[in-house]
N, C-alpha and C positions, 0 to 999 in steps of 0.2 A: 879532216876537209883541208885541203893543200892552202899554203899558203896563200900562192894570188888567185885561191878560187873570185872569179867571175856571178855580181853581183847580185842583184836589181833592189830597192828600194823603193815602193812605191811612197808619194808623198815624202817624198827626201828631201823637200825644200824643205816641211812645217816644222818643232818641233825638236819630236820623237825622234823623227826618217835626218834632220841633218844631225843631230848630235849621235845616228847611224853611222854613216858615213862616214864622217870625221871618224869616230873606232875601227869604223872599216879600211878605211885608206889607210891609217898607221898602224895597221896588221898585215900591208903587204897586198891588198885585196884591192880589185881591179870594180869601181864600184860605177853603179847607172841607174841615179835617179830620173822615175816616173814623177813630173809631177804637173797639176794646169791654172797653179797661183794660186785658186782661190781661197783656199787661209796660207801655203805655204811666204814664203817666204823671200825673194831673190837674194835680199840678205845674208838668209841664214846661209847660203851656200858661197857667195860674191870668193871667197878666197877657195875654194877648190876647184873652180873655174878654171882654166887648162891649165890642172894637172893631168898630168899623161895616166894617174890609176880614176881621172871618175867623166866623167861622161854625162853627158840629162839630153830630156828629151821632156818636152812643153806637154807635153798632153792628159786626156782623160779617160780613168779607170773606163768611164761607162759606154768607150768602145773599146769593141772590139778588137777591128785591126788595129789595132792601136799600143793593145795587151800584150797581140801577140808579138808585132814588131818588139818592144820593147822586152820579153821573155827568151826571146833570139838569143841562142849560143850564152844562156848564161844557164850556172850552174843549180845556185841559190835565191830562190822570191821572199823579205821580207815584206810584208804589208803591213803598210803603217795607215795610206791614205785613206779616211778616211773624212764627210762630214760631222766634228764630236759636239756633242753640249746638247742636254739634254733639254733649254729650252728653245735651241735653235727647231728643236726638234720637232717642238710640243706650234710654232710661230710657222713654218713648214714642211711637214712631214710630210707629202711628195717627192722634194729636194734632198730632205735627206734617207731618202725608200731605196730613190733611185742612182744617188750615190755608192752606200753604203749597203745595197744589195744589189744590182743593177751590176755596178762595179764589181763587188767582189765575184760574184758569179762569172762575170770576161774576168777574171787576175785565174779563178779559180781552172775554166774550160784552157787559158791558153797555159796556163801552167802544165798544166795534165798533155794537149797536146805540142811541148814543151820539154818532156820526160825532163821537170823541173827537177832532181835533186830532191830537195825538200822545201815545201812552204809554212813559212812561220806567222801569223794575219797577228793582230793588234785585237785581240778580246778587250772586252768591258768587266770594273765591276757593275754597271749596270744592269746586268747580267741574275742580279742577286736577288731586283725588284726587294717585292712585300716582305719575303721571309724577315724574320728578327731574329732567326740563329746567327749564335760569334763565339770564337772566333767563323770568316763563313769558305768556307769546305765546298771547294768543288762539284764532287756529287748535290747536292746541297742546295735549290737554286731557288725564287719564287716566282712570283706573276709579273715581266716586267709590267713599272711604272711608267713608263713616257714611248713614245718614240721609237728615237735612238734606241734604250732598252732592247726592245722591240731588234730592231736591225742587228743588232751587237745580236740575238743569240738564234738567229737566225746564219746569221754567221758562221754558227759553232755550229748549226746543224748541216748547212751543206757541203762544210768542209770536210764532219763526218759524215756523210755520204760517199762526197768525193773521193777520203780514203779507204770506204768498200767496196765501192762497186769499183774506182779506176786504178786502187792504188793509187791514189798518192798522195804523199808520204807531207802531211798537214801536225804541226804542233800548233797549238792555241794558247796567248798569252790573255789571261784575264788582270788588263792593269790597273790598278788604281789606285787612281787620283797626283801621279805623275809632276810630278815641278820639275822646275833646272833651267838653268842657262838659255839661251835663244825663247823663251814659253812668250806668246803672244801678250802685256799686259791691255792690247786695247780695240774699241769695242765690245758692246752689250750683251757677245756672249761670251768674254774673254775668263780665265781659269782664276781663280779666288785665288790665292798666293799670289801674279803675278802683278795681279790690277790690282790687291794692299799693297800692296809692298812701291808700286813706283806714285800714285799717289799720295804713299806719304813719304815717298823721297822728296815727291814732289812740295806736301803741304797744305793736300788734301785731305778733305775727310771722306771717311768710309760707311760701312754697310755693312752691318752684317745682317745675314737671314734669322728671319726665328731670336730668339733670347741667347746663342753661338752654343746652344748645350749637343747641337748635332755634331757629329765622329766621324773625324774620316782616319782612314790610313795611309797618310798620303806618302808617297815615295822620291827617292829623290832616282833627278837620272840616270846616275852610273848606275844608279843598281839594274834601272831594265835595260840598259848595256850586255851587264853582265847573264839579264837569263837572257837575253836574246845569241847573245856568242856563242854559249849554252848549248842551247839550242839549234846550232851547227853547229860545237863538235862534236859535241855529249856523241858517245860510241855506244850508249845504251841505247841501244832501239827500241824498249817499252816508252820508249817519250814519243814515238810515234802516233799519230789519232788521236793524239791525251790532249786535256784545257789544262793550265795551270794559275793560279794566281799565281801574279807579282806584285811585291810591295814590301811593305820596312816591319810587316807582322805588328807595329802597334796603333794603339790609338788617338790622337787627339781631337781634342776639342775645337770648337773654333776660336770659342773667347785665350783656350792657352794659348792655338796657331800665336793667334796679335799678340796677342804675351809674350811671347819669343821672339818675334817677334819685334818691336819694341825696343824691348834688351840685347840683338843685336845691332840696327838701327841704335842705340846706344851708342856703343863701340864705335862707330863711326862720326861721334858725334852730330847721329842728327834726334832730336831729344821732339816724341808724339808727344802733343797731352792730350789729356782724354775728352774734352771736344772733338778730337777727331776720329774718336771711335764712337757710331750711333748703331742705332736696332733700328732692322725695318720685318716689313712685315714675312714667313715664311717662304718661299721660293717652289711653287708648284711641281713637284713629279721629285721631290728632293725624294733619295731613298735617306731615315731617321741617319741609321746608325750603319759607321760604315767597315769591317777587320777583318782583317783576312789570315787565317790559316796558310801559311806557306812552308807546310811537314810537305808535301809533297812533293813541289821543286827543290826543296833542299836534301830528299832521299833522293830521287830517282835521273835531278842530274845535276846534285851535290852547288844547288842557290845560296849563299851566304850575300844577304847583305852588307854593305860595306860601309855605307851611310845611315846611321840612325836618324829623325828624325830631325833633332835639336840642327844635328851637327852639319847632313845639308840642306838643311833648311839656311842655316850659317852663310853655307859654300854661294847658298843663292842670292842671296841680301848682296853682299859681296856684293860679288857680277850684272843685279838688280842698280842695287848704287855706283857702280863705274859705268853702266851703261848708260844710267836716266839724271844723276848730278851735275850736270854737264853746265 
């Protein structure tokens, strides 16, 4: 990959997308962000606007002509645009399907016609569904437990077909519970770490779903950036057509996560009382345990997480503190 490659990041104003845009620009690449701002935030990209290497297209991936226009003259596509959240998909499966499947197909079609060199897309650990096998290995999945999981599984199948039929160079990255700077803590569908961090920083009370023994492979944003950059640059053509787990490779329960968060907040002179931690019912559609094998990504493209969960959470809590402790 040449230094000044042209790279389209769909969902580039979102949490992961904006971090990818920033990393790519810092490496000298020319970045185009496509976002309709349904979940992405203009605040995430405000420092990029006006930069010579950054271009913004405000548009929706559900419109094929918008997708075709966005991929024109691009070398690579990092497809991050999607409607995330299991609960959101349960509340509105039609909208989730429209964005995550129709929009994904539009991007595949546009990328195929534009002869994109590599199409790297955000897959999801939700694809493992009801499989009880641990750690999760790419070749063993179960039945989806939510409409969101169905859409991400369909994405993988469509990508495989486009690779086999049309020769589109696709690579899927199954993200495991990504967290870090710029992740939105607001709204009913906010992810647990930013939501808990902001609530505790501002003196509120958080609720753990279930008894807190559910485990997650929480993955710091820098590890996700590394995986995407490796997919863009690796000379190993055997990665094409494959799907990889992108995770930290360690299990952490929600109780342990809250304990670490309290520790990190304590170093910032924010003491959390036991009464600020409450428990509620188990959330419908949740996978009980999630823990990734990252051996495939290590072997095939040299992926090696630079942040374990403890250190990633420390960095994230510092960012949340600086952002919300006004």
